[in-house]
N, C-alpha and C positions, 0 to 999 in steps of 0.2 A: 146195358146191365152186366154183361159178361166181364167188362172191365172192372166194375165195382165189386163183384164177387172175387175176382183174381186179386183186387187190393185188399179186401178184407181177410183173404187167405194168407197173403203176404204179411200183414200186420200180426195175425195170430202166430205164424211160424216165427216171427222175429222176437216174440215175447220170451224173455229170458226167467228161468226158474233158478232162484238164487239159493246156494246150499249153505251160506254163511252170511253172518252180518257184515262182515268187511267188504265182501265182494258187492253186496246190495247198496251200502252206503257209499262205495267208491262209485258205482254207477249213477247213484243219485246226485252227486256232487259233479259228475262228469257231462251231465245234460242239462240244457237251458230249456228244453221243451216241457211245458206244463203237463202235457198228457202223458209223457214218459215218466215224468216224476210221480204223476198219480198212481201208475201201476206199480213203480217201485216202492212206494209209501206202503202199499198193501203187502208188499214183500217183506219190507223191514219190520213191520209190526209183529210179525210171526216169530221174530228171533228175540231172545232174551237181551235186554238192554236196548232194544230198538227204539222203544218209547222215548228212552233218554235222548237219544241221537235226534229224533224228530223234534221234541221239545226244545233241544238246544238250538236248532234251527229257527225256530219260531221266535227265539230270544234275539235273533241277530237283528240289527237295525235295517238291514236291507233285504228282509225275508219278503218274498214275492206273496202278495195276500191270496190269490187262489191256491197257492200250494199250501200256505198255513192253513186255510179253510179246510182243505182235503186232509190234512194232518189231524186237525181236531176231530173230523168226522171218524178217521181211521182209529184214533186213540180211544174215542168214546166207546168204540166198539170191543176194547181190549177187555180181558179179564182184570178185574180190579186188583188182583194180587201181583199182576205182573205191570200194570199200569204205573207210570211215574208220577204219582199223585203229589208228592212234595215238590216236585219240579213244576207241576202244573200249577200249584199254589203260589210259586214264586212269580209266575206271569201277572198276578194280581198285583204286584209291587210296580209294574212298570207304568210309564207315563202315557203310553199308547193305548188310548181308549179301545181300539179295536182288538188289540192282542188280549187286553184284560177282558173284554167281552167273550173272546174265544175261550180264555181259561175259566171263566165263570159257566160257560156252557158245557164244558168238558166235565167240570166238577159236579154240576147238577145231574148230569147223565149218570154219575157214579153214586149219586144219592148217599145211602148210609154208609157206604164203603169209606167215605172221607172221614166218618166221625172219629175214628181212632186218631187221624192226624191232628184234628182239631183239638180233641182232649189233651193230647201230648203236648200242644203248644199252651193250652189254656192253663195247665198245672204245671208248667216249667217255671224256671226262675227268670227267664229272659222276659222282661217287660215288654220289649218291642214285639216279640213273638206273640205275647199274650193279646197285645192290641191287634196284630195281624189276624190272628185267629178270630177275634171279635168280627172284624171286617169281613172276613170270609163267611162267618155265620150270617152277616147282614146281606151279603152278595147272594149267597146260595140259598139260604132260608129253607132248611128242612125242618121236619116235624119237630126235632128235639131242640131247636135254636133257642126258643124262650126258656125251657128248663135248665139249659146249659149256661145261660147268661145269669139266671137267677142263682144258680149255685155258685159261680164265680162271685157274684155281687155278695154272697153271703159272708166272705172272708177277705176280699180283696182289700189291700192297704195301699195300693198305689193309686193316686187320685186320677192319674191320666187313664190308666187301664179302666178304673171305675167309671169315668165319666163317659168313655168310649162306649161302654156297655150301657150306660144310662140313655145314651142317644138312641140306641137300638131298641131299648125297652120302649121308649116313647111311641115306637112304630108297631112293636109286636107285643107289648105288655097287656096285662088284664087288670081290672080293677082291684083284685085280690092281691096283686103285686105291690100296690102303693105303700103299704106299711113298710115294707123292706126298703122301697126306694127313699121313703122319708126317713129312714134310720141313718141313711148316709150323711145326712145333715149334721147329726150327732158325731159319727165317726171322723167326719172331716170338718169339725166345727170351725175351725180356723181357716178354712178356704172359702172365700166369699162366692167364688164361681159355682160351687156345689149346689148352694140353694136355688141359683138361677137355673141350673142344669136340671135338677130334680123336679122344680116347679113347672118347668117347660114339659118334661116327660110326663108328669102326672096330668097336667092339661090335655096333652095329646091323648092319653089313655081315656081320660074321662069324655073326650070328644067335645 
């Protein structure tokens, strides 16, 4: 038992308190030991821009899963004003399902704090970002998701964006939303796919 106590005391004494981000990230990169990385991750998130460094690690193809999981846990506990939310959203574009799920988990933990970023994308001129924001709404599903999609559909002129929203409305829409969905058939009257997509969403809503 004395040996165990001595070992624990030695480990505690070896823990380093980092005074700046550069030293912490250098130590993180210098070790391959997951337990050491776990401790350093908790140090890194204390610094401004530490979250960005950690999300960049997750983006790497060879990122170690246990380390990525620890990073997700540490970042989820950050102040939303300091958390790299846009970088986290970028994880949802990756093909790796495990990493995408980590991103979704972190975004869910931030809850309404991500609303600003989604609105920013939804009202922007970039069609791909609008589609991406809709997909984030579908994955994260917070309380305003339906209202935000309805507001988008009231004026959206891009068929790809609109139909992406329609797909999600089939899952979260209500019967009172059906007239708006039906109006898309007129707005995109020359597009055969619209009638198919809208009818499918309406059928799902009606159950």
